[in-house]
PATIMAR-183824 format. One record per residue (C-alpha): residue number from 1; z, y, x. Coordinates in Angstrom, 1 decimal. Each point is the difference from the previous one (the first is absolute). Layout:
N
+-----+--------+--------+--------+
:   n :     up :  north :   east :
+-----+--------+--------+--------+
: NUM :      Z :      Y :      X :
...
+-----+--------+--------+--------+
// end
This chain:
175
+-----+--------+--------+--------+
:   n :     up :  north :   east :
+-----+--------+--------+--------+
:   1 :  -14.0 :  -26.3 :   -3.3 :
:   2 :   -3.4 :   -1.4 :   -1.0 :
:   3 :   -2.9 :    2.4 :   -1.3 :
:   4 :    0.3 :   -1.9 :   -3.3 :
:   5 :    3.6 :    0.9 :   -0.4 :
:   6 :   -0.3 :    3.5 :    1.4 :
:   7 :   -2.8 :    0.6 :   -2.9 :
:   8 :    2.3 :   -1.7 :   -2.6 :
:   9 :    2.9 :    2.4 :    0.9 :
:  10 :   -2.4 :    2.9 :    0.3 :
:  11 :   -1.2 :   -0.8 :   -3.3 :
:  12 :    3.6 :   -0.3 :   -1.7 :
:  13 :    1.0 :    3.2 :    1.6 :
:  14 :   -3.0 :    1.6 :   -1.2 :
:  15 :    0.5 :   -1.3 :   -3.7 :
:  16 :    3.5 :    1.4 :    0.2 :
:  17 :   -1.4 :    3.3 :    1.2 :
:  18 :   -2.4 :    0.3 :   -2.6 :
:  19 :    2.6 :   -0.9 :   -2.7 :
:  20 :    2.4 :    2.6 :    1.4 :
:  21 :   -3.0 :    2.5 :   -0.1 :
:  22 :   -0.7 :   -1.0 :   -3.4 :
:  23 :    3.9 :    0.4 :   -1.3 :
:  24 :    0.1 :    3.6 :    1.9 :
:  25 :   -3.1 :    1.1 :   -1.7 :
:  26 :    1.4 :   -0.9 :   -3.5 :
:  27 :    3.3 :    1.5 :    0.9 :
:  28 :   -1.8 :    3.4 :    1.2 :
:  29 :   -2.0 :   -0.1 :   -3.2 :
:  30 :    3.2 :   -0.1 :   -2.1 :
:  31 :    1.5 :    2.6 :    2.1 :
:  32 :   -3.1 :    2.5 :   -0.8 :
:  33 :    0.0 :   -1.1 :   -3.4 :
:  34 :    3.7 :    0.9 :   -0.4 :
:  35 :   -0.5 :    3.5 :    1.8 :
:  36 :   -2.9 :    0.9 :   -2.7 :
:  37 :    2.2 :   -1.3 :   -2.5 :
:  38 :    2.6 :    2.8 :    1.0 :
:  39 :   -2.5 :    2.6 :    0.6 :
:  40 :   -1.1 :   -0.5 :   -3.9 :
:  41 :    3.4 :    0.7 :   -0.8 :
:  42 :    0.1 :    3.0 :    2.0 :
:  43 :   -3.2 :    1.2 :   -1.5 :
:  44 :    1.7 :    0.0 :   -3.2 :
:  45 :    3.0 :    2.0 :    1.2 :
:  46 :   -2.5 :    2.7 :    1.4 :
:  47 :   -1.5 :    0.0 :   -3.7 :
:  48 :    3.6 :    0.4 :   -1.1 :
:  49 :    0.6 :    3.0 :    2.0 :
:  50 :   -3.2 :    1.5 :   -1.2 :
:  51 :    0.7 :   -0.7 :   -3.7 :
:  52 :    3.7 :    1.4 :    0.1 :
:  53 :   -1.7 :    3.3 :    1.5 :
:  54 :   -2.7 :    0.0 :   -2.8 :
:  55 :    2.7 :   -0.7 :   -2.5 :
:  56 :    2.0 :    3.3 :    1.0 :
:  57 :   -3.2 :    1.9 :   -0.1 :
:  58 :   -0.6 :   -1.2 :   -3.5 :
:  59 :    3.0 :    0.0 :   -2.0 :
:  60 :    1.7 :   -3.2 :    1.1 :
:  61 :   -3.0 :   -2.0 :   -1.0 :
:  62 :   -1.7 :   -2.6 :    2.3 :
:  63 :   -3.9 :    0.0 :    0.3 :
:  64 :   -1.6 :   -2.6 :   -2.3 :
:  65 :   -2.4 :   -0.9 :    2.8 :
:  66 :    0.0 :    0.0 :    3.7 :
:  67 :   -3.3 :    2.2 :   -0.3 :
:  68 :    2.5 :    2.7 :   -0.8 :
:  69 :    1.6 :   -0.1 :    3.4 :
:  70 :   -3.1 :    0.1 :    2.1 :
:  71 :   -0.4 :    2.0 :    2.0 :
:  72 :    2.6 :    2.7 :   -0.7 :
:  73 :    3.2 :   -2.2 :    0.0 :
:  74 :   -1.4 :   -3.1 :    2.0 :
:  75 :   -3.3 :    0.7 :    2.1 :
:  76 :    0.4 :   -3.2 :    2.3 :
:  77 :   -2.4 :   -2.5 :   -1.7 :
:  78 :    1.5 :   -2.8 :    1.7 :
:  79 :    3.3 :    0.3 :   -1.8 :
:  80 :   -2.1 :   -1.0 :   -3.3 :
:  81 :   -1.1 :   -3.2 :    1.5 :
:  82 :    2.0 :   -3.2 :    0.8 :
:  83 :   -0.3 :   -0.7 :    3.6 :
:  84 :   -1.3 :   -3.6 :   -0.7 :
:  85 :   -3.3 :    1.6 :   -1.6 :
:  86 :   -0.2 :    3.3 :    2.4 :
:  87 :   -2.5 :   -1.8 :    2.5 :
:  88 :   -2.2 :   -1.2 :   -2.9 :
:  89 :    0.0 :    3.6 :   -1.5 :
:  90 :   -0.9 :    1.7 :    3.4 :
:  91 :   -2.9 :   -2.4 :    0.4 :
:  92 :   -1.2 :    0.5 :   -3.5 :
:  93 :    0.0 :    3.6 :    0.2 :
:  94 :   -1.1 :    0.0 :    3.7 :
:  95 :    2.8 :    2.1 :    1.5 :
:  96 :    2.4 :   -0.3 :    2.6 :
:  97 :    2.9 :    1.5 :   -1.5 :
:  98 :    0.4 :    0.6 :   -3.7 :
:  99 :    1.2 :    3.6 :    0.7 :
: 100 :   -3.1 :    0.8 :    1.3 :
: 101 :   -1.9 :   -0.5 :   -3.4 :
: 102 :    0.6 :    2.6 :   -2.5 :
: 103 :   -0.1 :   -1.6 :   -3.5 :
: 104 :    0.1 :    1.7 :   -3.4 :
: 105 :    3.2 :   -0.5 :   -1.7 :
: 106 :   -1.4 :   -1.9 :   -3.0 :
: 107 :   -1.0 :   -2.4 :    2.8 :
: 108 :    3.4 :   -0.7 :    1.1 :
: 109 :    1.2 :   -2.2 :   -3.0 :
: 110 :   -2.8 :   -2.4 :    0.2 :
: 111 :    0.2 :   -0.5 :    3.7 :
: 112 :    3.9 :    0.1 :    0.1 :
: 113 :    1.9 :   -3.5 :    0.6 :
: 114 :    2.8 :    1.6 :   -2.2 :
: 115 :    0.2 :    1.4 :   -3.8 :
: 116 :    2.8 :    2.1 :   -1.2 :
: 117 :    1.6 :   -0.6 :   -3.5 :
: 118 :   -0.9 :    2.9 :   -2.2 :
: 119 :    2.5 :    2.2 :   -2.0 :
: 120 :    3.1 :   -0.1 :    2.2 :
: 121 :    2.2 :    2.9 :    0.9 :
: 122 :    2.6 :    0.7 :    2.9 :
: 123 :    2.9 :   -0.5 :   -2.6 :
: 124 :   -1.1 :   -3.6 :   -0.8 :
: 125 :    1.8 :   -3.2 :    0.7 :
: 126 :    0.3 :   -0.5 :    3.9 :
: 127 :   -0.9 :   -3.7 :   -0.3 :
: 128 :   -3.3 :    0.9 :   -1.7 :
: 129 :   -3.0 :   -1.2 :    1.7 :
: 130 :   -2.4 :    3.0 :    0.5 :
: 131 :   -2.5 :   -1.4 :    2.2 :
: 132 :   -1.2 :   -3.5 :    1.1 :
: 133 :   -2.9 :   -1.6 :    1.8 :
: 134 :   -2.8 :   -0.7 :   -2.3 :
: 135 :   -0.6 :   -3.5 :    1.3 :
: 136 :    1.7 :   -2.4 :    2.2 :
: 137 :   -1.2 :    0.9 :    3.3 :
: 138 :    2.1 :   -2.4 :    2.0 :
: 139 :   -1.3 :   -3.5 :   -0.4 :
: 140 :    1.4 :   -0.7 :   -3.3 :
: 141 :    3.5 :    0.6 :    1.4 :
: 142 :    1.1 :    3.5 :   -2.0 :
: 143 :   -0.6 :    3.6 :   -0.4 :
: 144 :    1.6 :    3.3 :    1.0 :
: 145 :    1.8 :    1.9 :   -2.7 :
: 146 :    1.3 :    3.8 :   -0.2 :
: 147 :    3.2 :    0.9 :   -1.9 :
: 148 :    0.8 :    3.1 :   -1.7 :
: 149 :    2.9 :    0.5 :    2.7 :
: 150 :   -2.6 :    0.0 :    2.7 :
: 151 :    0.7 :   -3.6 :    1.5 :
: 152 :   -2.9 :   -2.1 :    0.6 :
: 153 :    0.1 :   -3.6 :   -0.1 :
: 154 :   -2.3 :   -3.2 :    0.7 :
: 155 :    0.8 :   -2.4 :   -2.7 :
: 156 :   -1.0 :   -3.6 :    0.2 :
: 157 :   -2.6 :   -1.3 :   -2.6 :
: 158 :    2.8 :   -2.3 :   -1.4 :
: 159 :    1.9 :    2.9 :   -1.1 :
: 160 :   -2.9 :    1.7 :   -2.3 :
: 161 :   -2.3 :   -2.7 :   -0.6 :
: 162 :    1.4 :   -0.6 :   -3.5 :
: 163 :    0.2 :    3.7 :   -0.7 :
: 164 :    0.7 :    3.1 :    1.8 :
: 165 :    3.4 :    0.8 :    1.7 :
: 166 :    0.1 :    3.2 :   -2.4 :
: 167 :   -1.1 :    0.2 :   -3.7 :
: 168 :   -1.6 :    3.3 :    0.4 :
: 169 :   -2.8 :   -1.4 :    1.8 :
: 170 :   -3.4 :    0.0 :   -2.0 :
: 171 :   -1.2 :   -3.3 :   -1.3 :
: 172 :   -2.9 :   -0.4 :    2.5 :
: 173 :    2.5 :   -0.3 :    2.8 :
: 174 :   -0.5 :   -3.9 :    0.7 :
: 175 :   -3.8 :    0.5 :   -0.1 :
+-----+--------+--------+--------+
// end
């Protein structure tokens, strides 16, 4: 094989390797995003558990804001923040772990990725949305929701873009 042919073969093989690395990189990024999406729903399940305990302590009424849960019912700050936003949150606050930073309860609602639907009780419709992501933190692909029965779900944007999946959401939901 001549030097020219070896170079061309090496160049083709090198190009194929670069394409494979690029494809692999994209697939790894997609897998990471999928994991963060799942963790976002799990955050809402942690919030659900805290809301259930709060409601039992308060005559069956859920809190009207997340700040009512912190720190007594849900002290882990990372549960209030979508995993897609957690690195930025840590960087802005110059902290390595959100739990190491003590916040005033009033700060929770402004920094949280989620919002509660006010005025709900334990005896409401099990399909009522009780909390959801404030904004789409998942590259325009959807939001996480929490239902009264404790189930969390990630809903693709086409399911709620023309209106919320549940009529009990406040008017500012789509903002």
